[in-house]
LOPA-469664 format. One record per residue (C-alpha): residue in one letter; x, y, z. Coordinates in steps of 0.25 Angstrom, whole numbers, padded with zeros to 4 digits, always signed. Layout:
N
AXYZ/...
This chain:
72
X+0685+0687+0339/X+0681+0671+0335/X+0672+0661+0338/X+0676+0645+0341/X+0666+0644+0329/X+0671+0653+0318/X+0686+0647+0320/X+0678+0632+0317/X+0670+0640+0303/X+0682+0647+0302/X+0692+0637+0302/X+0682+0625+0296/X+0683+0638+0284/X+0697+0636+0282/X+0697+0620+0281/X+0686+0621+0272/X+0696+0631+0264/X+0708+0626+0264/X+0707+0612+0265/X+0720+0606+0274/X+0727+0617+0274/X+0719+0621+0283/X+0712+0607+0289/X+0721+0608+0302/X+0716+0621+0308/X+0707+0621+0318/X+0697+0634+0324/X+0706+0637+0335/X+0719+0640+0326/X+0708+0648+0316/X+0700+0657+0326/X+0715+0660+0333/X+0723+0665+0319/X+0710+0673+0315/X+0707+0680+0329/X+0725+0682+0329/X+0725+0685+0314/X+0714+0694+0317/X+0720+0702+0328/X+0731+0704+0323/X+0728+0709+0310/X+0730+0724+0306/X+0716+0726+0300/X+0708+0724+0311/X+0696+0712+0307/X+0680+0716+0312/X+0683+0707+0327/X+0670+0700+0321/X+0675+0695+0307/X+0684+0686+0312/X+0670+0677+0317/X+0657+0684+0307/X+0667+0685+0296/X+0663+0677+0280/X+0671+0666+0284/X+0676+0664+0271/X+0683+0678+0274/X+0688+0673+0286/X+0694+0661+0280/X+0699+0670+0270/X+0707+0679+0281/X+0714+0668+0285/X+0730+0666+0284/X+0728+0652+0283/X+0742+0650+0282/X+0744+0660+0296/X+0731+0651+0300/X+0740+0636+0298/X+0755+0642+0301/X+0748+0645+0318/X+0754+0636+0328/X+0745+0630+0339/
């Protein structure tokens, strides 16, 4: 559903957008968050959207507070 390179690109985009707040988010946690959130979403997402959707759009979809609150 989401490749490692895509997760790395999303993690880098989050760090660029949110600076210090997203600094500690690694690609693995971003990937897990996105896949889990997409699976639990009431509105089914196109399974390719996480992988091929516009990077800015996917970054905007990510709830940073929920991502930061994830336990690892």
